[in-house]
C-alpha positions as CSV (number, residue, x, y, z in Angstrom):
1,M,77.1,61.1,-11.3
2,T,74.7,60.3,-8.4
3,T,71.3,61.2,-7.1
4,E,71.9,59.5,-3.8
5,A,71.3,61.8,-0.8
6,T,71.6,62.0,3.0
7,F,68.6,63.7,4.6
8,V,69.0,64.5,8.3
9,G,71.4,61.7,8.7
10,V,69.5,59.1,6.7
11,K,71.0,57.8,3.5
12,L,68.6,57.6,0.5
13,K,69.1,56.0,-3.0
14,N,67.6,59.1,-4.6
15,R,65.8,62.3,-3.6
16,S,62.2,61.1,-4.1
17,V,59.6,60.5,-1.4
18,L,56.3,58.8,-1.6
19,A,53.9,61.4,-0.2
20,S,51.6,60.6,2.7
21,G,48.1,59.3,1.8
22,V,49.2,57.4,-1.3
23,L,49.5,53.6,-1.1
24,G,50.7,53.9,2.5
25,V,48.0,51.9,4.3
26,S,50.4,49.0,5.1
27,A,54.1,48.2,5.4
28,A,53.8,45.8,2.5
29,S,52.4,48.5,0.3
30,L,55.2,50.9,1.3
31,A,57.8,48.1,0.6
32,R,56.3,47.7,-2.9
33,V,56.7,51.4,-3.7
34,Y,60.3,51.4,-2.4
35,R,61.1,48.5,-4.7
36,E,59.6,50.4,-7.6
37,G,62.2,53.2,-7.1
38,A,61.1,55.6,-4.4
39,G,64.0,56.9,-2.3
40,M,61.9,57.1,0.8
41,V,58.2,56.3,1.6
42,T,55.6,57.9,3.9
43,S,52.8,56.1,5.7
44,K,49.2,57.2,5.5
45,S,48.6,59.5,8.5
46,V,47.7,57.5,11.6
47,G,45.7,59.0,14.5
48,P,44.8,58.2,18.0
49,R,41.8,56.0,17.2
50,K,40.2,54.1,14.4
51,R,38.6,56.3,11.7
52,K,36.8,55.2,8.6
53,G,37.0,58.5,6.8
54,H,34.5,60.1,4.5
55,N,31.8,58.6,2.3
56,S,32.7,57.9,-1.4
57,P,33.5,59.3,-3.9
58,V,36.6,60.3,-2.0
59,I,38.9,61.0,-5.0
60,F,38.2,62.5,-8.4
61,D,40.4,63.4,-11.3
62,W,39.3,66.9,-12.4
63,G,41.6,67.2,-15.3
64,A,44.5,69.3,-13.9
65,G,45.0,67.1,-10.8
66,L,43.1,65.3,-8.1
67,I,40.6,66.4,-5.5
68,N,40.3,64.1,-2.5
69,A,38.5,63.8,0.7
70,V,39.6,60.4,2.0
71,G,39.2,61.9,5.5
72,L,42.2,60.5,7.3
73,S,40.9,56.9,7.4
74,N,43.2,54.7,9.5
75,P,43.1,51.8,12.0
76,G,44.2,53.9,14.9
77,I,47.7,53.9,16.5
78,D,47.4,50.6,18.4
79,D,46.2,48.5,15.5
80,F,48.7,50.3,13.2
81,V,51.6,49.3,15.5
82,A,50.4,45.7,15.6
83,Q,50.0,45.4,11.9
84,Y,53.1,47.4,10.9
85,G,55.3,45.4,13.3
86,R,54.7,42.2,11.5
87,V,56.5,43.3,8.4
88,A,60.3,43.9,8.1
89,T,61.0,47.5,6.9
90,D,64.6,47.6,5.8
91,F,64.1,50.8,3.9
92,P,63.7,54.5,4.8
93,V,60.3,55.3,6.2
94,I,58.4,58.3,7.4
95,I,55.4,57.6,9.7
96,S,52.9,60.4,9.4
97,I,50.7,61.2,12.4
98,Y,47.8,63.5,13.2
99,G,45.7,64.4,16.2
100,E,42.4,66.0,16.8
101,H,43.9,67.8,19.8
102,E,47.5,69.0,20.3
103,E,48.1,66.7,23.3
104,E,47.4,63.6,21.2
105,F,50.5,64.0,19.0
106,P,53.1,63.0,21.6
107,I,51.0,60.0,22.7
108,I,51.0,58.6,19.2
109,A,54.7,59.5,18.6
110,E,55.7,57.7,21.8
111,K,53.8,54.5,20.8
112,L,55.7,54.5,17.5
113,Q,59.0,54.1,19.3
114,V,58.7,50.3,19.2
115,L,58.6,50.3,15.4
116,P,61.4,50.6,12.9
117,H,61.1,54.0,11.2
118,D,63.4,56.9,10.4
119,F,61.2,60.0,10.7
120,V,58.0,61.2,12.3
121,E,55.9,63.5,10.2
122,L,53.5,65.8,12.0
123,N,50.5,66.3,9.7
124,L,49.3,69.7,10.9
125,S,47.8,70.8,7.6
126,C,45.1,68.4,6.2
127,P,42.5,70.6,4.6
128,N,39.6,68.1,4.1
129,V,38.8,67.5,7.8
130,S,38.6,71.2,8.9
131,E,34.8,70.9,9.4
132,E,35.4,68.2,12.0
133,F,38.7,69.2,13.6
134,G,38.6,72.9,13.1
135,T,41.3,75.2,11.6
136,P,44.5,73.2,10.9
137,F,47.2,73.6,13.5
138,A,49.6,74.7,10.8
139,H,47.8,78.0,10.5
140,S,49.0,79.0,13.9
141,E,52.7,79.5,14.8
142,E,51.9,79.0,18.5
143,Q,50.1,75.6,18.0
144,T,52.7,74.5,15.5
145,A,55.5,75.2,17.9
146,H,53.7,73.6,20.8
147,V,53.0,70.3,18.9
148,T,56.5,70.2,17.6
149,R,58.0,70.8,21.1
150,I,56.0,68.1,22.9
151,V,56.6,65.5,20.2
152,K,60.3,66.1,20.3
153,E,60.3,65.4,24.0
154,V,59.0,61.8,23.5
155,T,60.8,60.6,20.4
156,D,64.4,60.0,19.4
157,K,63.5,60.2,15.7
158,P,63.9,63.3,13.5
159,V,60.6,65.2,13.3
160,I,59.3,66.6,10.0
161,V,56.6,69.2,10.3
162,K,54.1,69.3,7.4
163,L,52.9,72.9,6.8
164,S,50.0,74.4,4.9
165,P,50.2,77.0,2.1
166,N,46.9,78.4,3.5
167,A,48.7,79.7,6.6
168,P,48.4,83.5,7.0
169,D,52.2,83.7,7.3
170,L,54.0,80.5,6.2
171,V,57.5,81.8,7.0
172,R,56.6,82.7,10.6
173,V,55.0,79.3,11.2
174,A,58.0,77.6,9.7
175,K,60.4,79.6,11.9
176,A,58.3,78.7,14.9
177,A,58.5,75.0,14.0
178,K,62.3,75.2,13.7
179,E,62.7,77.1,17.0
180,A,60.6,74.4,18.6
181,G,63.0,71.7,17.4
182,A,61.7,70.6,14.0
183,D,64.4,68.7,12.0
184,A,62.8,69.3,8.6
185,L,59.8,70.8,6.9
186,C,57.3,69.3,4.3
187,V,55.3,71.7,2.1
188,I,52.7,72.0,0.9
189,N,50.4,69.0,1.4
190,T,47.2,69.5,-0.6
191,V,45.5,72.9,-1.2
192,G,42.0,73.9,-0.4
193,P,39.5,72.7,0.4
194,G,37.9,72.9,-3.1
195,M,34.8,71.5,-4.7
196,I,33.8,69.9,-8.0
197,I,30.1,69.9,-9.1
198,N,28.8,67.3,-11.6
199,T,26.9,69.3,-14.1
200,N,24.7,66.4,-15.2
201,T,23.2,66.3,-11.7
202,A,24.1,69.6,-10.2
203,A,25.4,67.6,-7.2
204,P,28.8,68.0,-5.5
205,L,30.9,65.1,-6.6
206,L,32.8,64.2,-3.5
207,G,30.9,62.4,-0.7
208,N,32.4,65.0,1.7
209,L,31.3,67.9,-0.6
210,W,34.8,69.3,-0.7
211,G,38.4,68.2,-0.4
212,G,42.1,68.9,-0.9
213,I,43.5,69.7,-4.3
214,S,46.7,68.1,-5.5
215,G,48.5,67.4,-8.8
216,T,49.8,69.5,-11.6
217,A,47.7,72.6,-10.8
218,I,49.4,73.3,-7.5
219,L,53.0,73.0,-8.7
220,P,53.6,76.8,-8.9
221,L,52.4,77.1,-5.3
222,T,54.7,74.3,-4.1
223,V,57.7,76.0,-5.9
224,K,56.9,79.4,-4.4
225,C,56.5,78.0,-0.8
226,V,59.7,76.0,-1.1
227,Y,61.6,79.0,-2.5
228,E,60.3,81.3,0.3
229,L,61.2,78.9,3.1
230,Y,64.6,78.1,1.7
231,R,65.4,81.8,1.7
232,N,64.1,82.5,5.2
233,V,64.4,79.3,7.2
234,Q,67.6,77.3,7.2
235,I,66.2,73.8,7.6
236,P,65.9,70.9,5.2
237,I,62.7,70.9,3.1
238,I,60.6,68.2,1.4
239,G,58.8,69.8,-1.5
240,T,55.5,68.0,-2.3
241,G,52.7,69.0,-4.6
242,G,52.5,68.9,-8.4
243,V,55.7,66.9,-9.0
244,T,54.8,64.8,-12.1
245,D,58.0,64.6,-14.1
246,G,61.7,65.4,-14.2
247,D,61.1,69.1,-14.9
248,S,58.7,69.7,-12.0
249,A,61.1,67.8,-9.7
250,L,64.0,69.9,-10.8
251,Q,61.9,73.1,-10.2
252,V,61.3,72.0,-6.6
253,L,64.9,71.2,-6.0
254,M,66.1,74.4,-7.6
255,A,63.7,76.3,-5.4
256,G,65.5,74.8,-2.4
257,A,64.0,71.5,-1.4
258,S,66.4,68.7,-0.5
259,L,63.8,66.0,-1.5
260,Y,60.7,66.0,-3.7
261,G,57.5,64.3,-2.8
262,V,55.4,62.4,-5.4
263,G,51.7,61.7,-4.8
264,S,49.1,62.2,-7.5
265,A,51.5,61.3,-10.2
266,V,51.4,57.7,-9.0
267,Y,47.8,57.6,-10.1
268,Q,48.5,59.5,-13.3
269,K,51.6,57.6,-14.4
270,G,51.9,54.5,-12.3
271,L,54.7,53.3,-10.0
272,G,57.3,53.7,-12.7
273,I,57.1,57.5,-12.1
274,F,59.9,57.3,-9.4
275,R,62.4,55.8,-11.8
276,E,61.3,58.0,-14.6
277,I,61.8,61.2,-12.6
278,D,65.2,60.0,-11.2
279,A,66.3,59.2,-14.7
280,G,65.3,62.7,-15.8
281,I,67.4,64.2,-13.0
282,R,70.4,62.0,-13.9
283,Q,70.0,63.1,-17.5
284,F,70.1,66.8,-16.3
285,L,73.2,66.1,-14.3
286,G,74.9,64.5,-17.3
287,D,73.9,67.2,-19.8
288,N,75.1,70.0,-17.5
289,H,78.3,68.3,-16.4
290,M,77.3,67.9,-12.8
291,Q,78.4,65.1,-10.6
292,N,75.9,65.1,-7.7
293,S,72.2,66.1,-7.4
294,S,73.1,68.2,-4.4
295,E,74.4,70.8,-6.9
296,I,70.8,71.4,-8.0
297,I,69.4,72.3,-4.6
298,G,68.7,76.0,-4.3
299,L,70.2,76.7,-7.7
300,S,67.7,79.5,-8.4
301,H,69.0,81.4,-5.3
302,R,72.7,81.3,-6.2
303,S,73.1,84.0,-8.8
304,K,71.2,86.7,-10.7
305,T,73.3,85.9,-13.8
306,Y,71.3,83.0,-15.1
307,A,73.0,80.2,-17.0
308,F,71.4,78.0,-19.7
309,Y,70.9,74.5,-18.4
310,R,70.0,71.8,-20.9
311,T,66.9,69.8,-20.0
312,Q,65.2,66.8,-21.5
313,N,62.0,68.7,-22.1
314,Q,62.4,72.4,-22.6
315,T,58.8,73.0,-23.9
316,Q,56.7,74.0,-20.9
317,A,52.9,74.2,-20.5
318,P,51.3,75.6,-23.7
319,C,49.4,78.9,-23.7
320,S,46.3,78.9,-25.9
321,T,45.9,82.0,-28.0
322,G,42.2,81.6,-28.9
323,T,41.9,82.6,-32.6
324,H,45.6,82.0,-33.2
325,K,46.1,79.5,-36.0
326,S,48.1,77.1,-33.9
327,A,46.5,75.1,-31.1
328,S,49.1,76.2,-28.6
329,S,52.1,78.5,-28.3
330,P,54.9,76.9,-26.1
331,F,57.3,78.7,-23.9
332,T,60.8,77.6,-24.6
333,V,64.2,78.7,-23.2
334,L,67.1,78.6,-25.7
335,P,70.7,79.7,-25.6
336,V,71.6,82.6,-27.9
337,H,73.3,81.0,-31.0
338,M,74.9,84.0,-32.6
339,I,74.6,87.8,-32.6
340,E,74.9,90.1,-35.7
341,K,75.3,93.8,-35.1
342,N,75.2,96.8,-37.4
343,R,78.2,99.1,-37.8
344,D,77.8,101.3,-34.8
345,G,76.4,98.5,-32.6
346,R,73.0,100.2,-32.0
347,I,71.0,97.5,-33.9
348,Q,71.5,93.8,-33.6
349,T,69.9,90.6,-34.6
350,I,69.9,87.7,-32.2
351,F,69.7,84.2,-33.8
352,F,68.6,80.9,-32.3
353,E,68.8,77.4,-33.6
354,A,65.3,76.7,-34.9
355,A,65.8,73.0,-34.7
356,S,65.8,73.4,-30.9
357,L,62.7,75.5,-31.0
358,F,60.5,73.3,-33.2
359,S,60.1,69.6,-32.7
360,N,59.0,68.7,-36.3
361,N,61.2,68.5,-39.4
362,Q,62.7,71.8,-40.4
363,A,63.7,71.0,-44.0
364,D,60.4,72.2,-45.6
365,S,60.2,75.7,-47.2
366,G,57.8,77.7,-49.3
367,S,54.1,77.9,-48.9
368,A,53.7,74.3,-47.8
369,W,55.1,74.7,-44.2
370,A,53.0,77.8,-43.7
371,T,49.8,75.8,-43.9
372,R,51.1,72.4,-42.6
373,S,52.9,73.5,-39.4
374,S,51.3,74.6,-36.2
375,Q,54.4,76.0,-34.5
376,R,56.7,77.4,-37.1
377,P,56.3,81.2,-37.4
378,L,54.4,82.9,-40.2
379,P,55.8,86.2,-41.6
380,G,54.3,88.9,-39.4
381,Q,54.0,86.8,-36.2
382,F,56.0,87.7,-33.1
383,Y,57.4,86.1,-29.9
384,M,57.5,87.4,-26.3
385,L,61.2,87.4,-25.4
386,W,62.0,86.9,-21.8
387,I,65.3,87.8,-20.1
388,P,65.5,85.8,-16.8
389,G,65.1,88.0,-13.8
390,V,64.5,91.2,-16.0
391,N,61.3,91.4,-18.1
392,Q,59.5,90.1,-21.2
393,K,58.7,92.1,-24.4
394,P,57.3,91.4,-27.8
395,Y,59.6,91.1,-30.9
396,S,58.7,90.2,-34.4
397,V,60.5,87.5,-36.3
398,S,63.0,89.1,-38.7
399,Y,64.5,86.0,-40.1
400,Y,63.6,82.3,-40.4
401,D,64.9,79.7,-42.7
402,G,64.1,76.4,-40.9
403,R,67.6,76.3,-39.4
404,L,67.9,79.7,-37.7
405,I,65.3,82.1,-36.3
406,G,66.2,85.8,-35.7
407,F,64.9,88.8,-33.9
408,T,66.2,92.3,-34.5
409,C,66.4,94.9,-31.7
410,K,67.4,98.6,-31.5
411,R,69.2,99.9,-28.4
412,R,66.7,102.3,-26.9
413,G,65.7,101.4,-23.3
414,C,66.1,99.3,-20.3
415,F,65.0,96.0,-21.7
416,S,66.8,96.4,-25.0
417,E,69.9,97.4,-23.1
418,K,69.8,94.0,-21.4
419,I,69.5,92.3,-24.7
420,F,72.6,94.1,-25.9
421,Q,74.5,92.7,-22.9
422,L,73.7,89.1,-23.9
423,N,76.4,86.8,-25.3
424,P,76.2,83.6,-27.3
425,G,75.2,80.8,-24.9
426,D,73.2,83.0,-22.6
427,P,69.6,81.9,-22.0
428,L,66.5,83.7,-23.5
429,G,62.9,82.6,-23.2
430,L,60.6,82.6,-26.2
431,L,56.8,82.4,-26.0
432,G,55.2,81.9,-29.4
433,P,54.7,82.2,-32.3
434,L,51.9,84.6,-31.4
435,G,49.4,86.7,-33.3
436,Q,48.3,86.6,-36.9
437,G,50.7,86.6,-39.9
438,F,50.5,88.6,-43.1
439,D,48.3,87.6,-46.0
440,L,50.7,86.0,-48.5
441,S,48.0,84.9,-51.0
442,H,48.6,87.7,-53.6
443,D,51.1,87.7,-56.5
444,N,52.8,91.1,-56.6
445,Y,53.9,92.7,-53.3
446,L,55.2,96.1,-52.2
447,L,56.8,95.9,-48.7
448,V,57.3,99.3,-47.1
449,G,59.1,99.7,-43.8
450,G,60.3,102.5,-41.5
451,G,63.2,102.1,-39.2
452,I,63.5,99.1,-36.9
453,G,59.8,98.4,-37.5
454,A,60.8,97.0,-40.9
455,A,62.1,93.8,-39.2
456,P,59.1,91.5,-39.9
457,L,59.1,92.6,-43.6
458,L,62.6,91.0,-44.1
459,F,61.2,87.6,-43.1
460,S,58.1,88.3,-45.3
461,A,60.3,89.2,-48.3
462,I,62.4,86.0,-48.0
463,E,59.3,83.8,-47.7
464,L,57.5,85.5,-50.6
465,Q,60.5,85.1,-52.8
466,R,60.6,81.4,-51.9
467,M,57.0,81.1,-52.9
468,G,57.7,82.6,-56.3
469,K,55.9,85.9,-55.7
470,K,57.1,89.2,-57.1
471,V,58.4,91.5,-54.4
472,S,59.5,95.1,-54.2
473,L,61.0,96.6,-51.1
474,L,61.1,100.2,-49.9
475,F,62.8,100.9,-46.5
476,G,63.4,104.2,-44.9
477,A,65.1,105.7,-41.9
478,E,66.9,108.8,-40.6
479,G,70.3,107.9,-42.1
480,R,72.6,105.1,-43.3
481,E,73.4,103.8,-39.8
482,W,69.7,102.9,-39.3
483,V,69.4,100.8,-42.5
484,D,72.8,99.0,-42.7
485,W,71.5,96.1,-40.6
486,I,69.0,95.2,-43.4
487,D,71.3,93.9,-46.1
488,P,73.0,91.1,-44.1
489,I,69.7,89.6,-43.2
490,L,68.2,89.8,-46.7
491,A,71.4,88.3,-48.1
492,R,70.9,85.2,-46.0
493,G,67.7,84.4,-47.8
494,I,67.7,86.2,-51.2
495,P,71.0,86.3,-53.1
496,D,69.8,88.9,-55.6
497,Y,67.9,91.0,-53.1
498,R,69.5,94.3,-54.3
499,E,67.5,94.1,-57.5
500,M,64.2,94.5,-55.5
501,I,65.1,97.0,-52.8
502,Q,65.2,100.8,-52.6
503,Y,66.2,102.9,-49.6
504,C,65.0,106.3,-48.5
505,T,66.9,108.3,-45.8
506,E,66.0,111.7,-44.4
507,D,69.6,112.9,-44.6
508,G,70.1,111.5,-48.1
509,S,73.1,109.4,-47.0
510,V,71.8,106.4,-48.9
511,G,69.1,106.0,-51.5
512,L,66.4,108.6,-52.0
513,K,66.4,111.7,-49.8
514,G,63.4,112.6,-47.7
515,M,60.6,110.8,-46.0
516,I,59.1,107.5,-47.4
517,T,55.8,109.3,-48.0
518,D,57.6,111.8,-50.3
519,H,58.4,109.0,-52.8
520,L,55.8,106.3,-52.1
521,E,53.4,107.2,-54.9
522,E,56.2,107.1,-57.5
523,I,57.4,103.8,-56.2
524,I,53.9,102.3,-56.4
525,R,53.6,103.4,-60.0
526,Q,56.9,101.7,-60.8
527,A,56.3,98.5,-58.9
528,R,52.5,98.2,-59.8
529,P,51.8,95.9,-56.9
530,D,48.5,94.3,-56.2
531,Y,49.0,94.2,-52.4
532,A,51.1,96.1,-49.8
533,L,52.5,95.3,-46.4
534,L,53.5,98.1,-44.1
535,C,55.6,98.1,-40.9
536,G,57.0,101.0,-39.0
537,P,56.1,104.0,-36.8
538,E,52.3,104.4,-36.6
539,L,52.2,108.0,-37.9
540,F,54.2,106.8,-41.0
541,T,51.6,104.0,-41.5
542,K,48.7,106.4,-41.1
543,K,50.1,108.8,-43.7
544,S,51.0,105.9,-46.1
545,I,47.6,104.1,-46.2
546,P,45.7,107.0,-48.0
547,I,48.4,107.1,-50.7
548,L,48.1,103.4,-51.3
549,K,44.3,103.5,-51.2
550,K,44.3,106.4,-53.7
551,L,46.0,104.2,-56.2
552,E,43.7,101.3,-55.3
553,I,46.3,99.2,-53.6
554,D,44.9,97.2,-50.7
555,G,47.1,95.7,-47.9
556,Q,47.9,95.2,-44.3
557,A,49.9,97.0,-41.7
558,S,51.5,96.0,-38.4
559,I,50.7,98.1,-35.3
560,E,52.4,98.2,-31.9
561,R,50.7,98.4,-28.6
562,M,51.6,97.8,-25.0
563,M,51.8,94.0,-24.5
564,K,52.3,92.4,-21.1
565,C,51.1,88.8,-21.6
566,G,51.2,88.3,-25.4
567,I,48.4,85.6,-25.2
568,G,45.3,87.7,-25.1
569,I,44.5,87.6,-21.4
570,C,45.7,90.9,-19.7
571,G,44.0,93.3,-22.1
572,S,46.8,95.8,-22.2
573,C,46.9,95.8,-26.0
574,S,43.1,96.0,-26.7
575,V,42.2,98.8,-29.1
576,D,39.4,101.2,-29.4
577,H,36.6,100.9,-30.6
578,T,36.5,97.2,-31.3
579,G,38.3,95.8,-28.2
580,D,40.4,93.6,-30.5
581,R,43.7,92.4,-29.0
582,V,46.8,93.3,-31.0
583,C,48.5,90.2,-29.7
584,V,45.7,87.8,-30.9
585,E,43.6,89.5,-33.6
586,G,46.7,91.4,-34.7
587,P,49.3,92.6,-35.0
588,M,48.5,92.6,-38.7
589,F,45.3,94.5,-39.7
590,D,44.0,95.4,-43.1
591,F,43.9,99.0,-44.2
592,Q,40.1,99.4,-44.0
593,Y,40.1,98.2,-40.4
594,L,42.9,100.6,-39.4
595,Q,41.2,103.6,-40.9
596,R,38.1,102.8,-38.9
597,M,40.1,102.4,-35.6
598,K,39.4,105.2,-33.3
599,E,42.9,105.4,-31.7
600,F,45.0,104.7,-34.8
601,G,47.7,107.4,-35.1
602,S,46.0,109.5,-32.4
603,Y,46.6,107.9,-29.0
604,F,47.4,104.7,-27.1
605,M,47.3,103.4,-23.6
606,D,50.5,103.1,-21.5
607,E,51.5,100.3,-19.2
608,S,49.0,101.4,-16.5
609,G,46.1,101.7,-18.9
610,A,46.2,105.5,-19.0
611,V,45.6,107.2,-22.4
612,I,48.6,108.9,-23.9
613,D,47.4,111.6,-26.3
614,G,48.8,113.6,-29.2
615,G,50.1,111.5,-32.0
616,T,52.7,109.7,-29.9
617,A,51.4,106.3,-30.7
618,A,54.5,105.8,-32.9
619,V,56.6,105.5,-29.8
620,V,54.5,103.1,-27.8
621,N,57.1,100.3,-27.7
622,H,59.8,102.9,-26.8
623,V,57.7,103.8,-23.8
624,A,57.2,100.2,-22.9
625,D,60.9,99.4,-23.3
626,T,62.0,102.1,-20.9
627,T,59.7,101.1,-18.1
């Protein structure tokens, strides 16, 4: 396998490029970076005359990247040519140039003709000198085209045009550059300008007050711009901005870049970053049976049927959940391990290998892992499941044993229909675990579930049994076909589960006949629990709580609400009158809280935020699933 590449006729040992502005002051500095593993290097931008740049501080690490206002310091084109010409450059080089006026670009490019170099980069997009030079040329398709055209007339080197994400219409500017003769594009430079204020002094920290933003924070913008240009402008692209590891480089290549630029990461991780990223890409090639890194380029455009590609680091940026017990909830994509369906195929449980989901040892069980682990799910918690290119919805954990984790789904709408089309090996994203779990501190439990809503109670029952607690189960549904999915899951974790479970079906096809609430009081008297857990349709929960309270049984119930983000940001699942978020403060609430909740069993808000009236809260997730 190889990561070697040919870019506009120039052979490279790998697809990495040192971005302009980083360690590119001299040819010796560029040679050092090339020896450390870069596939190609870019000089610091050189202009028509000597320029000292801005006062210090010129660079600051603000935590999610760098902000810089170096200010295009350079010796001027004449001194640059003299200094650069004294050093042999037997490696691929891009010389970056800028001008205060359009007509200065061809003058500089022509003077470079005496030097050994492979590309000329037109820096039309520097954001930290706009106060001095005015709006960057890259904001105008006319100016971009004009500069490109007049430079192409004086140089025999391929011309790379560096564009700005701040352009009003990036695609139109890129097309103008291509039509004017550009051989390649570079996006996105730095973003901004932005500002950092030191709160000890209330003073802006940079000597120039504001500067360009680079590093991790701008990666999504880089990926988006590359993706958009690859789709609309058929010209090679260098994707630069936020590339700090193998995964971010892969994103840029998959979006459509032929090469990836590395800048701020040199400060963050040192010069070894080039070999580190290249090794990560080689690992990706090997793990996914690819022979050449060219197979990665534009991969996200090739098909709407997304495959599962194995990567070195599948856990992406963590999402904090505020009051959630764990410090972070990672997003991970896993291949479906196995699928278990009920008899008529209308309910299924999708299993994943838990060892791939959690990095720490999976052998523990019982109450110990519930308090010791920050990432393993607690009974009652849920995950947001993401189908690539489709949607994301919340699903409770129905099974977990340290080896497998399972989620049970009923076929009832657009999203669940897509889940039913999945096969083992297909990718599915998991964000979680999220929310609060059940209270498992009592001794004798009654678990009451209605329909598919009973799913989280199965995981709860298995864990309570492992903890040595007494457990009684009462599950109800319309008929046999809606409860036959339960036994196979319970059997995985509780060999003698039949001794603790009773069914209730409306048609009497299995167990007791009628509604759960018809038999609940009698079951309570038989089981004599000291705590109850309820999951199911909201009207069922609302009718069951008074029966339990009448017999002095306290407990918790799970409720469902419209969830878009799952991490407590969007507000879609906030409830009246408290404003509590079901995805963070819930989905488990104690009986007293629910009885005080204004909307409980009465109304809910749909995906738009509009109130849906009249006791239909029981079908909130059905409404969500069909949209």
